[in-house]
N, C-alpha and C positions, 0 to 999 in steps of 0.2 A: 520249438521243442515242447513236447507234451508233458503233462504232470509227472508221468511216470519216470521220464527221463531226467527232469529236474531234480526228482528226489534221489536220484542215483548218486549225485554229488550235492550233498546238502550244504546249506550255509555253515552248519556246525563243523562238518568235516573239512571244508576248505580254511576256515579259521584256524582249525587244529594243526594245519601244515604250514602256517606262515609265522614267522617270527614276530610279525606285527600284531598278530591275533592271539599271542600267548607270551608268558613271561620269559620263557627261554625255548632251546630247541631240544626236542626229545629225540634220542637215537633209535634207530630201527634196530630192535633186538637180534634179528638174524644176521646183522653185520658186525657186531660187537667183536666176534672171534677172528675178524680178518687180521692179516699180518700187521706188524708194527710199522710205524711211519718210516717211509724210505728215506734214503740219504738225500741231502739238498738237491743234488743234480737229478734225482729222480721226479722232482716235482713237475706236474703238469699244470701249466698256467692257462686257466679257462676263461673265455669271455662268452657272455650270453647276448644274443641278438633277438629282442623280443622279451618283454617283462610282464606279460598278461598272466592269466590264470594258469595256463598249462606251464609257463616258464617257471612260476613260483613253485608248482609241484616238483618239477625237475631239479630246481635249485635246491629243494629241501633234500633231495637224494644225493646230487654231485657234490654238495659242499661237505658232506660228512665222510666221503671217501678219502682215506689216508693217501697222501701224496698228490692231492688235488687242491689248488688254490684258485677261487674264483676272484679275479682282479679287476674286471672290467665288465660293463654291460651297455646296451644300446636299445633305446625305445622312443618312438615318435611322440609319446604322450609323457609330458612333464612329470605329472604326479606319480606315474609308475616308475619313472626313473628314481624319483625320491623314495619310493617304497623299497625298491630293489636295494638302493645304496644302504637305507637303514637296516634291512634284513641282514645284509652281508657284513656291515661293520659291526653291528651289534654281536653277531655270531663269532667273529674273529676276536673281538675285544674280550667277550666272555671266555673264550678259550685261549687267551694269551698268545695269539698269532699276529705276527707283525704285518698285516695286510690292510691297505686302505683302498677300497673300491673306487674305481673312476667310471662315471657314466657319460654317454654321448647320445646325441640325436640322430647322427648319421652313421650307418654301419661302416661306411668306407673309412671313417675316422678311427673306428675301433680296429678294422682290419689292418690299418696302417702301423699298429703297433707291433714291433719285432718281437716283443717279450711275450706274446700271447702264442701258445702252442696249438689250442684247439678252441672251436666255438660250438655253442649250443644254439641251434636256430629254431625258434618257436614263435614264428610270425604266421599271419594268414597264408593259406596255400599259395595264393598267386604270386608271392614274393620268394617262395622256398628256393626255386632253381636259381633265379637271379643272384640271390645273396650267397647260395652254397657255391656257385661256380666262381663267383669273386673271391670267396674264402680259399677255394682251392688254388687259385692263381696267386693268392697272397701267401701261399704256403701253410695255410692252416688245416688241420684235420677237422672233421665236421660230425657232430651229432645232430640229425635232422628229424624234425617232427614228421609223422605220417600224416596224410598221404604224401609221397615223396615229392610229386610235382603237380602243377595244375594242369599241364598237358602232356601228351605222350612224347611230343617233339622235345619238350624241355627235359624229360627224362633222358632221352637220347644223348642230349648234349651234356648233361650232368655226369652221365657214365664216362664220357670222353674227358671231361675236365678232371675227374678223380683219377683216372688211369694216367692220363697224360702228365699230371703233376705229382704222381706217386703219393697220393693222399689216402688216408683212412677216412672212410665215411660210413657211419652206421645209421640205421633207421629206427625210429621210435616205435617199432612194433614189438612191444615188450612182452606180448603173449607168447612169443618163442622162447622167453626165458622162464616161462611159468611150468612147473613140473607137471600139472594136469594137462596142458596142451602138449607137452613134450610126450607124455605117457600115450596120449590119444594118438599122436602121429606114429609112435613106435608100434602100437597095435595095428594101425592101417598099414604101414610099410612092411611089416612083417607078414602080412597076409592073414592075420587072425580074423578078419572079417570076410576073408575070401576075396573074390573079384569085386571091386567097387563098381556099383551100378549108378548110384545117385548121391548127390550131396545136396543138403539143405543148409545154406549159409545166410541166416536172416540178418538183415543189416538195417532195414528201414527204407523210407521212401527216397526217391531222386530228388534233386533241387527244383525249387520252383522259381519263377520270375520275381524279381526284387519289387516289393509292394510296400514297404515302410515309408511313412510319411517323412519328410525333410524336417530336420531339427537343427538348431544352432550348434556350430562347432565350438567345442570348448577352447578357451584362450590358450591353453597349454598343450593342445593337440595339433601337431603338423598334419592336416588332412591331406595336403598334396603327397607328402612322403608316404602316407599311409597307402594312399592309392597306387603309388609306384607306376607300374606300366599300364594299369587299369585306365579306362577313359574317365574324364573328369565329369562326365555326365552322371555319373553314380554319385548321388548326393548322401550327406552324412545323416546318421540316425544313431543314437546312443546305443542301441542294441548291437550295433556293428562292433564297437570297442567300449564294453560296458565300463561305466565310470566307477572311480573310487574316491574314497576320502581319507585323509590322513589324521584329520582332526575335527570330529570324531572318527575313529577308525571304521571304514566301511569298505570291505572288499567287494569283488564282482559278485553279484547275485546269480548270474547265468554265464554260460559259455558265449564267446563272440558269435552273434547270429550271422555273420557274413557266410558261414559255411552252409547254410540252408538255401542260399539264392545263387542262381546258375551264373550270375554276372560275376560273382566272386568266389564261390565254392562249388562243391560237387554233391551237396545234400548228404543224406545218410549213405548213400551209394559209395561215396569216398571216405567220409568220416569214420563210419564203422566198417566199411568194405575193406578198408586198408588194414583192418584187424582180421576180419572173418573170412574174406576171400583169400587173405594172406595164408591163414591156417589151411583152407582147402587146397590152395595151390602147393603148399608144402606136403600136406597130405597125399596128393595125387602125383608128387614128384614132377611138378610142372614149374619149379623155380626158374628154369631156363626156357620155358615155352609158355603156352597159355592156350585159351579156347580158340576154335575155328569158326564158330558161329555164335551169334549173340542175338537174342530175340528180346524186344522191349515189352513193356506192360501193354497188354491189348493185342499183342501179336502171338498168338498161340497160348498165352499165359497171362494171368493177372500179375505175375511176377517176372522179373528179369530172368531170362533162360540162357545158359551158357552150355554149349556142346563142345566137347573136346574130341580130338581126332581118334581117340580110342574108344569113343562111344559113351563115355561117362556124361552125365547131364548134371549140372549144378543150377539150382535156382535160388533166388533170393526169398524163397518161401519159408515161413516159420515152421518149426518142427514141433511147437507145443502150443497150448491155448494162452499161454502167458506172453507169447511173442518174444521169448527169449532171445536176445542177441547172441548168438553162438552157431555152432556148426554140428551137424549130423551127418555121418557118414554110414552109408548103408551098402552092404555087400551081400553076396549070395549066401554067406554063412552067418551073418550077424550085422549088428549096428551098434554104433555108440553116439552119444551126444556129450559135447563139451563146451562149456562157457566159462565165465569168470565165476569161480566158486561152485561150479555145477559139474557133475559127471554122472552119466547114466548109461547102461549099456544092455544088450540083449541077454548077456550072461555074466555072472559075477566074476568069472575068470578074466574078464577084460578090464576090470576096475582097477584104479591105480592102488598100489599097496599103501597101507596106513602110514601116516606121517607122524613122526615124534616132534616135529617142530611146533613151537608155541604159536597159539593163535595170534595172528597179526591183524589188528583192526585198522590200520592205517589204509587211506584211500588207495586204490589200484594204481593210480598214476604216481604215487609216491614210493612203491617198492622199487628197490634199487639194484637188483642182480643184473638187469639189462644195462644199466649204466656202468656198473663195474666192468662187465664184459667190453663195453666201449673203452673205457680207460685202459684195460689190459691189452687191447687191440692197438691203441695208440703207443703203448709202451713197447710191445712186441713187434709192431709193424705187420701184423697178421690181420687178415679180415675178421670183423666182428661177426656175431651170429646172423645179422641181417645186413649184408653188404648192398651196395649200390645196385648191383645188377638184379638182386633179389627184390629190393624196394621197387625198382622200375617195374619188373614184371607184375608184381601185386597191384602196383598203382594202375598199370595199364589195363588189368582186368576191370577195376572200377571205372575208369574212364570210358572204356569200350561200351560198358553198360549205358552210361549216361549219353554217349553218341547215338546208341540204337534208339534210346527213348527220345532224344532230340529230334532225330529223322522220322521216328514213328515207323520203322521197319526194321526187319531183320538184316543184319550186316555180316558179312564173311571177312575173316582176318586170317592173314598168313603169319603165324607167330615167329616163325624163323626169319623171314624178310622184314617183319614188322610193317606190312602193308595191307591195305584193303584189297579184297578180291572181288570181281564183278561190281566195280564201282565206276560204271560207265560215264556218269555225269560229274564225277569227282566230289560229290556232296559230302562223302565220309572223309575222304582225305583232306578236305578243307577244314575239318575239325581236329586235326592233328595239332594245331596251334592257332594262335590269333596274333593280329598285329599289335605290337606294344605301341603305346602313344609316344609322341615326339619327346626325345630327351632320355629315353629309356631303352636299355638294350640287354639282351640275354647274355651274349658272348662278346 
């Protein structure tokens, strides 16, 4: 992660969103007006699987939603279990709510609890599908962090698990709940830009081979469980699961670095692609489809290049000198750019209307309308704004980009059949999944 990205979520911002880093919990102003606490039977009992940095952001939102009670959590790192329990118990004690959270090392123990209605899964990408499928089979609804899965095959199997078990699954692509992004898509889908010709969706670089030095495994970290289905040849480095301290208080200084290495993650292609390619897919009305041709860096372009059947070309090329992570739609009648906190267009008539909402300085990951949408979906049994099929299609775009980069050549894809085209040697198809190590299974 470069200096610019590290600054995006500063140490001060992270501490400001954790109960351990401040005297109490500050409620998000935009949520104060929500309806009163529902009847006892309407409570949603929530469990968290993963207790790292992202989970703490999500917890700060979910725990404030009326009718939600966080009653359990799971994490392979002992100190993070302690931090989570302290956070939750202090919050409920302060608010006179009779809840005592329980924590577990193994996710199977948490899923075995019949009193848990839904789980929030915020673990490294390689464990997303395996845990989410197990949760569906255990009768739990799922809020799953993006990108949805590590491989395309995993996504296909997760869709089956969700639908066969009649579960609600929402993906943490929270930009779809952001008014700026919603307005941008409205302008595109209403034809205000004319016929879309190109899309710039800047996300950053693909993953690189793992090159961190081996370090000693902390005594309270179960490294074998952290690896899960990944090969044991991957050695530990503290950057993969950043350490914390409870006395003195010291939270994570960086995001888990596993995401930047191809053995464990998808680089910026999936980490930010799951946000920005997702917005592009939405705008292009491709939530049930995808590109048909994908070219890697060095093959026709210095950026990943996606071609859709209708001729639209999307690249991972920046649209400004600041290399803003965002999306620019260009049509034959105009253009617009949208990112977090930024909106620019070729004509003022394309800009979103002024907002009367008070300025909210909380970190982006802490804003909770997207989480409220998931809880409403659980109660109504109606799909949330980003259901499993949409999450899979957006994740597939990301993964296809990395497959093209891995192979070093342009690949062709049939989005309807979800199969590669002109893949005579099977080299592309071989990357639809990988072999889990002994003792671990997907389904």
